[in-house]
N, C-alpha and C positions, 0 to 999 in steps of 0.2 A: 571558559567555554567553547566548544567546538564550531561555535557557528555563530554568526553577528546576528543579532534580531534585533532591528530596529523598527521603531512606527514612526513617520514622518507624519505628525502633527503639524504639518501648517495650514489644513483643512481647517483646523482647532480657529484657526485666525481668521477666517473669509464672515463675514457679517450673516450672523443666523443662519448659517449652515446647519438646515435640517435642527436646528436648535442645542447642536452638540458645545460645549462646552469644556475647556481645561476639567472643568471644578468639577463636571459629570465625569468626567473620566477616570480623577483622582478618585473621587467616592467609590466607582465601579473594583478600581483597584487594591483599593483598600478593603473593601466585601471580599473580593477574592483572596487577600492575605488569610483573613481570616478561614475560609474556605479551604484553604491548602493547610492551612494548620490540622484541620480536620484531616483533609486525605494522611498527610503525615500518620496522624493518630491513629487512622483506623489500618494504615499498612505495618508500623510498629506491632498492633494487635494482629495479625495475619490476617484480615478481613479483604486484601486488597493482595491474592495471587497471581494475578498476570502482570504485577509490577515486581514478583520475586522472579529475580535472574536466574538462569539457572547452576550446577554446581561444577568443580573438571571433573566429576566423576560422569555426568550426565550429558556432558558436553564430546569426553573420549568417546561414550557411544554412537554418540550421534555420528561422532568423526567415524568412527569405525565402519558404520552401515555404511557414508556416503564413501568409504575408499571401498568398499566390497560392490557396489554398486557399477564405481569409476572403473575397475579395475576387469569390469566383464562384460560391458554393455555399451557402444557406442549411442545411444539414443535412450533419453529418459524422460517419462510421460508423466507429469503427476496430473491426476486428473481430481477435481473438486471444485466447489464452487463459492460463490463470497470468501471469507477468510481464509479459508483450507489453498485457495491458491493464490489472493492476493497478498498473503503475509507473505510469502517466499517471493514473490515479481517485488516487491518491496528490494529485496536486498538482492537478490538475482539480476534486474534489471540495472544495476548499479557496474556490473561487467560489463553492459551491454554488449554481450552476444545470447539471447536467449533464446536462440532461434540459429545457433552459427557453432560451426568447429571451432575450434579453438587448440592446436597441436593433439594432444593427444585426449583432449578433454571430450565428455559426451555432448552431445547437444542437450539440451532442454528444454522441452513443450510444454507453456503451460495450458492444460485441454480446460478452457472453461466456457464451453459450448455443446448443446445438443443438437447446433445446426449440419444436417445432414452434408452438404457437401463442405463444410471445415471436417468432419470425420471422415468420411472420403479422400479427400483431400491429402490426409492423414497416413491414412492407409497405402498410398500415393506414395507416401514419401519416405516410411518407415520399411525395414527387412526387420520384421518381428521376432526373428532370430537373435537380434543384434539388438534390441529394447527389452528395459523395463519400466515398469509399470508402477509408480508410488501412488494409492490410493487416499484418499483423504476427507473423512465424513466424521466429525464430532458426536452428532447422534449414530451414525450407520447407519441411517434411514433414510439419508437424502434421495429423492427419487432419480435426480439428473446424476450423480453421483454414482448409486447401483446402475444406470441403463448407461454411461459411460464406460462403466467395468464391464458390464455384460458383454459389451462390441465389442472389447479390446481383448476381452479372455475370448471371444469367439471367432476372430480375427484370427489371430495366434495360431490357437487348434487348428483354426481350417488352413491358414497357411502352412505353418509346420507338419502336419499332421498327426499331432501329437499333441498330451496336456503339457502346459507349461512348463518350464525349467525348472527348479527346486531355488527359489528367492526371486524368481522373475517380478511377483508379484508380491507387494509390504503394502499392509493398512496403517493406518493410524486411526484410531477411534476409542473412543470411550470406551473404559472398562465393566463391559457392561453385552449383556447378550443384545444381537441384533442382527437383521438382513448383511450385512457388510462385515459380520465376525462369525456370521454362517459361512459366507460364500467364502472366506478364507479357510477354513477349517476344511471343508469342502475339496479345496486346490492344494488344502496344505502349502498355504502362504504365510509366510512373516507377519504377525497383530504386533506394532505399539502403541502403549495406551498414549491418548491425546489428555494431558491433565484435565479431568473434568468439572474441575471447577472455574476453569479458562474456558470464557467464550471462543468463537471461533475468529472474532473479528480481532480479539485483544491476545490472540498467540502467536505473534509474530517471535516471540523471543523462546518459544518450545520449540519442538523439534517439525512443528507444525512450519515455521517459518527459517530455523537453523538446517533440518535435514537439505532442502532443496540450497542453499546456501551454500552449508558446506560440498555438495556436488558439484557447484560452483566452483571449486576451490577458494573460497572467502576465508577468511581467517574470523572463525563466528565469534573466539574467548575475544578479540577487538572487538567486534559487533556490540556482546554485548558489556564490555569496560567501558565502551563509550553511552551505551544508554544508565549504565551505573556512573557515569560521570553527568549527566545531566539529573538523571535521581535524585543525585545527592544533593547539586545544587541547591533542585527545587523545594525538598526538604527540608536542609538546613534554611533556606531563606535568603541562602548569596546568588542568586540570579531573580530576576524581574521577568524574565523571558518569558514564561508560561502563565504568569500571571498578565502580565500585561496584555497578551496574546489572546488571554481567553477573555478578558474586560473588553477587550473592543471588539471581539463577537457580539458581547451584550449590551453593549453600548450602541452598536448598530443595529442592532436587535430591537432596544427600546424606543431608536430613532425610526423604526417601520424598513431596514434596511435586514431582507432578509434569502440574500443572495452572497454567495462566497465565494470568488474567482481564485483557484490558484494555478498560475502561469508559472511554468517551470521553463527557466533558458538553459536547462540538463538534461539532455534526454537520459540520463542512466537516473533521475528523480523522479520519472514519470509514472513509475510504479510506485514511488513512495505517494504520488499526488493521485492515483486509484486508489491507493488502499486508504488515505484519510477521507473521500470522495465516503467509502463505507462508514466508515468510524462517525463520519458527521451526519451522514443522512440515518442510522440505523438506532444512532446511540442517542439523537438528539430530538428526529422527529416524530415526536407525540401529544397526543392529548389536544391537537391544534396548533401544538409550539412545533419550530422548528427551522431548520437552516437550510436550504436549497444550495451545494455547492456546485460549481460548473471548474470543471477543466479546461486550461488553454495550455498550448505549448508554443512559448516563443522558440524561433522567429514564426512559425508557420501564420500563427493565429495574430499575428501584424497585417495580412495582407486575407483576414475573414469577419475575426471578431471586434479587434481591435476599433475599429469602427463604432460598434454599437456601445463597447464599454466604454470612448473617449464622450462620444456625441448625444448619447440613448439616455435614456432618464437613469437619473442620479437614483438608482435603488440596490446600488452594488457594493463592495467594496473588496479589497484587493491584497492576495498575498504572493508576492513577485517573489520565485527562488533562482539562487545562484549558485553552481559549483562548479567547477573546472574536473576536466576530467584527465587524469596522468596518464595523459600520451605523448608523443614527440610535437613538437610545434610544426604545425603544416603551413608554409608561407606562399601568397595567396603572389601569381606570375602571369604573365602574359607570352606570346609569339613575340620575337622582334618584330618581326614584320607588322605585327598590329600596329593601328593609332594609339600611342598613348594615352594610357587614362588619365582622368584629371579630378579624379572624386576620393581619392587616397589610396583606391585599395591595394595597389600595387605595392610589393614588399611589408605590406600587413601580414601578420601573420592570422591564423584562421581564430584562434583562442580571442586575438586581439578587437577583430571585426564583433564577433558574439557579445563581448563584451562591449562594446560601443553601442549594441541592438540594444541590449539589456536596460544599460544609461538611459539612452533613447526613450525607449518605452516607457520607465520609469517617470524621467522629469514631464513626457507627453502626460502622464497620468496626473502629476502634482499639476503640471498648470491647469489642468480642467477641476482640477478640487475633488478629485476621486481620493476617498480614503485608503490607505495604503500603509501595508506594510512590508519590508525585504529583509529574506533570511538570507546569508551569505556563508556559505560553508567552506569557502576556501576548497583546496584539492579535494577531491570525492575520493573518499578513503572507507576502509569498514567502520574505523571508530567514527567517524562525523553520518554514516548513514544511521546507526546504532543509536547515535545521541536524536538525532532529527527523529525516528521513530519514536523514543521515549517519549520527546517534546510532546509532541501530536498525542499520545494517548492521555498522557497526564493534561497537557489542555482543552480537550475534547471531556475526560470527567471534571476539568473545574467550572467548564463553561455548564454543564448538567446540573452542578450543585449551585451555582449562580439561577438556571431555569427552574429551577425546585423538579427535575425531573428527573427518573431510574436510567441512566446511562447502559445499563448491563442488559437490557430485555429489549427482544422486539416483538411485543403481543402481535403488532398488527400482520407483520409477515406469517405470522404460523394459519393467518384465513386462507391466505391464497397457497399454502401446502393443502390444507385440510382439504380443498375445492379441487388443488390437481388428484388428491387422495382417491375421493369419491369419483369422479369420474372418470379415472383409470378402472377402479372397481365395477362400474358401470358396465365400462366397456367391455370388463372380461366375462361381467355376465350376459351381454351382449354375444358373447365367442361364444358362452355353451349353449348357446340356443339356437345357433344357428345350425 
């Protein structure tokens, strides 16, 4: 496996700790095994298209589009909400430069907000003559994304005094009529199909996630190969990681622990953490059931949330992530005139300090009897981020089966969408009567 997944079972040995026993955990693991066999059968029958990885032709097409954009523009804005944005952020965050130039590569901005100050800030940062826009909406009707598109189209036209250049705007959307496709046709923008059978949050291994990654010069074939390794191990039953992870979620739920904290000691994995929050919240929060995902950032949250985690109510369980960025070692030095420090820092590398901080937090959580797993993927690269993304997709699907809920819809979200559309229609009627 491309990562090490360890459940630290010491809390099982604590007398009467929430009534959790090793036997109960192992019983849940056996249930998860049987349900993973169901997933394997469904996949082989073609019923789980979001697990199907793209072929060479599709990857080549994505890379070709990315090269065209990189060759012409200094800035790439990815417009979209939810999975339309988070899938790309998982991969691009690995490069640790989503908002910074690197050589001749374009700056990549994920615009997942409608906050007027944030939009205005972007107006000040970018030159629209040097900027391309990738607009992603599965339905083609997402109000927030259409709003973003309208704003940046108008901004580009007003600054340049002309219609956008051919290829400056491109859309990814379901192959069916929609306001987004109408807009694309009106401005002669390129449109790529969103796989209609793949939901937005599960679209990381489609053009939704892979195009931003290719623009960031990631090797998207390696991303898919890493994902395939995890998938193959799970379907063959040669890895316990997904099964044990899903079992832990359900064991915790059945003992009243509904909050799941994911704490990353690698900034390159923070995009993954944000996306996993969406996977857990939208896939599992239904019918009065659910898991509340909580994001934490090491080392920062050692000085904010960790006090609660260690000494507050025992109503959470923890996933602590660690990966090592592929960068030169940075050594800690002090001026010769400075009084020598006696804390062991001097002469250490930054990577060593982060590793020690990570181990210290893990030890503290275990000492306090907190349910915990660690996931360590060594050096962060495309293979490993692909493997981890597939792990969490499969884990979420398996938890849903164990909870007996449908992981693939989000019915309550539609309520808010309808309210928004009704209020917009009401505003439109009011304007016509002024």
